[in-house]
Structure formats: structure tokens, C-alpha cells
C-alpha positions in Angstrom: 92.9 85.3 131.1 90.7 82.2 130.8 88.0 84.3 129.0 90.6 85.6 126.6 91.9 82.1 125.8 88.3 80.9 125.3 87.6 83.8 123.0 90.7 83.0 120.9 89.7 79.4 120.7 86.2 80.2 119.5 87.6 82.5 116.9 90.0 79.9 115.7 87.1 77.3 115.5 85.0 79.8 113.5 87.8 80.4 111.0 88.4 76.7 110.6 84.7 76.1 109.8 84.6 78.9 107.4 87.6 77.6 105.5 86.6 74.0 105.6 85.4 72.6 102.3 82.8 70.4 103.9 79.2 71.8 104.2 76.6 69.6 105.8 73.7 68.7 103.5 70.5 70.6 103.8 67.0 69.4 103.0 65.5 71.5 100.3 61.7 71.8 100.0 60.2 69.9 97.1 59.5 72.1 94.1 57.4 71.0 91.1 58.5 72.1 87.7 56.0 72.9 85.0 55.8 70.5 82.1 56.7 72.2 78.8 53.4 71.0 77.3 51.5 72.8 80.1 53.1 76.3 79.5 50.7 79.1 78.5 52.5 79.3 75.1 51.0 75.8 74.2 47.9 77.5 72.8 49.9 79.7 70.5 52.0 76.8 69.2 48.9 74.8 68.6 47.3 77.7 66.8 50.4 78.3 64.6 50.5 74.6 63.6 46.7 74.4 62.9 45.9 73.7 59.3 43.5 76.7 59.2 46.6 78.9 59.8 49.4 77.5 57.7 47.2 76.4 54.7 45.8 79.9 54.2 48.9 81.7 55.2 51.2 79.3 53.4 49.1 79.7 50.2 49.5 83.5 50.4 53.3 83.3 50.9 53.6 80.8 48.0 51.6 83.1 45.8 53.8 86.0 46.7 56.9 84.0 46.1 55.8 82.8 42.7 54.7 86.3 41.6 57.9 87.8 42.9 59.9 85.2 40.9 58.1 86.3 37.7 58.5 90.0 38.2 61.8 90.4 36.2 60.2 88.8 33.2 57.0 90.8 32.8 58.6 94.0 31.6 56.4 97.2 32.0 54.1 95.4 34.4 56.8 94.7 36.9 56.0 97.6 39.1 52.3 96.7 39.4 53.3 93.0 40.1 55.7 94.1 42.8 52.9 96.1 44.4 50.7 93.1 44.3 53.4 91.0 45.9 53.6 93.5 48.7 49.9 93.5 49.3 49.8 89.7 49.4 52.7 89.6 51.9 50.9 92.1 54.1 47.8 90.1 53.9 49.7 86.9 54.9 51.2 88.8 57.9 47.8 90.2 58.9 46.2 86.7 58.6 48.9 85.2 60.9 48.6 88.1 63.4 44.8 87.9 63.7 44.8 84.1 63.8 47.5 83.9 66.5 45.7 86.6 68.5 42.2 85.3 68.3 42.5 81.5 68.3 44.6 81.0 71.5 42.0 83.0 73.5 39.0 80.9 72.4 37.8 78.6 75.3 36.7 75.9 73.0 40.1 75.9 71.2 41.9 75.8 74.6 39.8 72.8 75.7 40.6 71.0 72.5 44.3 71.6 72.8 44.4 70.4 76.5 42.3 67.3 75.6 44.7 66.4 72.8 47.7 66.9 75.0 46.1 64.9 77.8 45.7 61.9 75.5 49.2 62.3 74.2 50.8 62.5 77.7 48.3 60.2 79.5 51.2 58.2 81.0 53.6 61.1 81.6 53.7 61.7 85.3 55.3 65.2 85.0 52.6 66.3 82.6 49.8 64.8 84.7 51.0 66.4 88.0 51.3 69.8 86.2 47.7 69.4 84.9 46.2 68.0 88.1 47.9 69.9 90.9 45.8 73.1 90.3 42.7 70.9 90.9 44.0 69.5 94.2 43.2 71.3 97.4 46.1 73.0 99.2 45.5 71.0 102.3 46.5 67.9 100.3 49.8 69.3 99.1 51.6 67.1 101.7 50.1 64.0 100.1 51.2 65.2 96.7 54.8 65.7 97.8 54.9 62.4 99.6 53.7 60.4 96.5 56.2 62.3 94.3 59.1 61.4 96.7 58.0 57.7 96.9 57.6 57.6 93.1 61.0 59.1 92.5 62.7 56.8 95.1 61.1 53.7 93.6 62.0 54.7 90.1 65.6 55.4 91.1 65.9 51.9 92.7 64.2 50.1 89.8 66.3 52.0 87.2 69.5 51.2 88.9 68.6 47.5 89.3 67.0 47.0 85.9 69.0 49.3 83.6 68.0 50.4 80.1 68.0 46.9 78.6 65.7 45.1 81.0 62.2 44.9 79.5 60.6 44.2 82.8 62.3 47.1 84.4 61.1 49.5 81.7 57.5 48.2 82.1 57.8 48.6 85.9 58.7 52.3 85.5 55.8 53.0 83.3 53.4 51.1 85.6 54.8 52.9 88.6 53.9 56.2 87.0 50.4 54.9 86.2 50.0 54.1 89.9 51.2 57.5 91.0 48.9 59.2 88.4 45.9 57.2 89.7 46.7 58.5 93.2 46.7 62.1 92.0 43.4 61.6 90.3 42.0 60.2 93.5 43.2 63.4 95.3 41.4 65.5 92.6 38.2 63.5 93.2 38.5 63.9 96.9 38.9 67.7 96.4 35.8 67.8 94.2 33.7 65.9 96.7 34.9 68.1 99.6 34.0 71.2 97.7 30.5 69.8 96.9 29.8 68.8 100.4 31.0 72.1 101.8 28.6 74.0 99.6 25.5 71.9 100.3 23.4 72.4 103.4 21.6 69.2 104.1 19.4 70.8 106.8 18.1 73.3 104.3 17.4 70.5 101.8 15.4 68.6 104.4 13.5 71.7 105.4 12.5 72.4 101.8 11.7 68.7 101.2 9.3 68.6 104.1 7.7 71.8 102.9 7.4 70.5 99.4 5.8 67.2 100.6 3.3 69.1 102.6 2.4 71.3 99.6 2.1 68.1 97.4 -0.3 66.6 99.8 -2.6 69.6 99.8 -2.4 70.3 96.0 -4.3 68.7 93.2 -4.2 68.3 89.5 -1.3 70.0 87.7 -0.1 71.7 90.9 0.2 68.3 92.5 2.4 67.1 89.6 4.6 70.1 89.9 5.0 69.6 93.6 5.8 65.9 93.0 8.7 66.9 90.6 10.0 69.3 93.2 10.0 66.6 95.9 11.7 64.2 93.5 14.5 66.8 92.8 15.0 67.5 96.5 15.2 63.8 97.3 17.7 63.4 94.5 19.9 66.2 95.9 19.7 64.8 99.4 20.7 61.3 98.1 23.5 62.8 96.1 24.8 64.6 99.2 24.8 61.4 101.3 26.5 59.4 98.6 29.2 62.1 98.3 29.8 62.0 102.1 30.2 58.2 101.9 32.5 58.4 98.9 34.8 60.9 100.8 35.4 58.3 103.5 35.9 55.5 101.0 38.3 57.7 99.0 40.3 58.5 102.0 40.7 54.8 102.8 41.7 54.1 99.2 44.3 56.9 99.2 45.8 55.5 102.4 45.9 52.1 100.9 47.8 53.4 97.8 50.3 55.3 100.1 51.0 52.2 102.1 51.3 50.2 98.8 53.8 52.6 97.4 56.0 52.4 100.5 55.8 48.6 100.3 56.8 48.8 96.7 59.9 50.8 97.6 60.9 48.3 100.2 60.3 45.4 97.8 62.2 47.1 95.0 65.2 47.4 97.3 65.1 43.7 98.3 63.8 42.0 95.1 66.4 40.1 93.1 64.7 40.6 89.7 62.4 43.1 88.1 59.8 40.5 87.3 58.9 40.0 90.9 58.4 43.7 91.4 56.3 43.8 88.2 53.9 41.3 89.7 53.4 43.4 92.8 52.7 46.5 90.8 50.3 44.6 88.5 48.4 43.5 91.6 48.0 47.0 93.0 46.9 48.4 89.6 44.4 45.7 89.2 42.9 46.5 92.6 42.7 50.2 91.8 41.2 49.6 88.3 38.6 47.2 89.7 37.8 49.3 92.6 34.2 50.4 92.5 35.1 53.4 94.7 37.4 55.0 92.1 35.1 54.2 89.2 32.0 55.5 90.9 33.4 58.8 92.1 35.1 59.5 88.8 31.9 59.0 86.8 29.8 60.7 89.5 31.9 63.9 89.2 30.2 64.7 86.0 26.9 64.7 87.8 28.2 66.8 90.6 29.7 69.5 88.2 26.3 71.0 87.4 25.1 71.2 91.0 28.5 72.4 92.2 28.6 75.1 89.6 25.1 76.2 90.6 26.1 76.4 94.2 29.2 78.5 93.4 27.1 80.9 91.3 24.6 81.3 94.1 27.4 82.2 96.5 28.9 84.8 94.2 
């Protein structure tokens, strides 16, 4: 009897929950949306709007339109003129088809389009995260999600406090995005350094360096000069590897500093009475990042690592 009553009670509770309009909130996993300017169709749009396409194609269509407009007034030559209009129209369609098929597939054109869009959206966080996320290692995806959440929370607080008419609040939102973008770029740099270090074997470099020094000592003339260049190249590679290892540790510390700063900015944004005080805090953080020798060194050094990294990748394939 007790079991029957308990069963009826549980059934009633289940029906009550099912009919209740309240549903507890669930935490959904963060999902990044692709920026419209990062879609694959951007190359076709850029090709279609390129002067090389619309000047030539537009000239053909204009010629066809003018010839078509004069067809009724040429008498016996109307049929030949109409045929010419048809050929010009087909040529314009063919030109557009070939242009839109070939240009978007050219690597140089793609790089030019991305460079132009990168300059245009340099301060756009959604564009930058769409462009940079593919260059950040998957093991750092948690850091990416954390900085996005902190950035969104800080923007929400600053936006509610400042409103659309507060100049300082508008500037704070832009600078906050700049800070988050700098953080993403540091993650990219960390990924590049990790890849480089993982592909370089310092023991092998040392072994080849000792061998090259021994050969240099026993050689003479032109052979000695060639061995000296080999020693110099190996020493340069070894020095570059050691610098990269040091930069990794410095980068990690800098990244942690920015994370802590973003959290502090969120707290300060909640307690600050005016947007100007928050602005001073953001300016101080940005000044520290921009003047940081760590970020400047590793961003410029990435160009030097690209050649060596590409060579190591080719050797592994």
C-alpha cells in the first residue's frame, strides 16, 4: 500500500514538472560565429568589384546596349547589328565567368584581399577572432573562450553604464576590443613558438655543430671558409632555438598578466562611478602591452622563424 502511494506521488510530481512553465537555465558551450568578411565568398565579391572585371565587362555591356538601341534605325543592317550585339553580350558573360572563376583561386589575390580586409577591420574583435582562431593551437581554446567571455562581460557593463552618448564609454569599448585582440595575437605567437620548438632538435644541432667545428679546424683555404659558414649557421639556429624557448616562458607570463588585468577591469567596471576612471585603467594596460619588449620581439621574430619552420615542416613530410 505504501509502495502504491509512493508511486502515485512520484507520478504526480513528474506530471507537475512536465506541465510547469519554469525550466532551469542551462549553460550552453561558447560558439564562435564567423565574421561575414571572413566567409569564403569574400574572394568572389572582391573579384567581382575589381576594376579589371567591371571596367572591361561594363564596357562590353555598354557597347551592347548602345548598339542595341541603334538597331531599329539602321534599316537593312539591323540583323547584322543584332548578331553583333549577341556576340558582345556573350563575350561579356564569358569574361565575367572566366574572371570570377580564375581570380578568386589565385593565392596572391587571396592574400591581397585578406590584407585589405585586415586593415579595414583591424579594431573589429569579431573579425580578428575569426581570422586568428585558426592559427591558435587547440590546447589554447580554453584561453580563447575565457577572454571572449571576459570581453563580452566588460562590454556589457560598460555599455549599460555609459550608454550611447558617453564619449568615454565609446572609447573604452574600442580600447577593450584592442586589448582582447592583443591577447589573441599573443596566443598566435605562443602557438608559432611552440610549433618551432617542437620541430627543432637541439641535441642534433649541437652534434652537427661539434662536427662542423672539428672539420673547420682540420680544413684550410676555401674549405675552411665553407666550414666556418656552416658553423655560423648552426650557431645561429641554436641561438634562435634558445631565444624561442625563453620567449615562450615570457609570453606565458604576459598572457597570464593580461588575463588577470581583464578580470580586474571587469571588477572595476562594475564599481566605477564614471567611464573616465575605467578609461585610465585600460590605457595603462594597453601602454604596458605596447611598450612590452616581449610582444614586440616575438611578433617581429616570427618572420625570421617562418623560413626555418617551413623548412622543418617540409623535411617531416
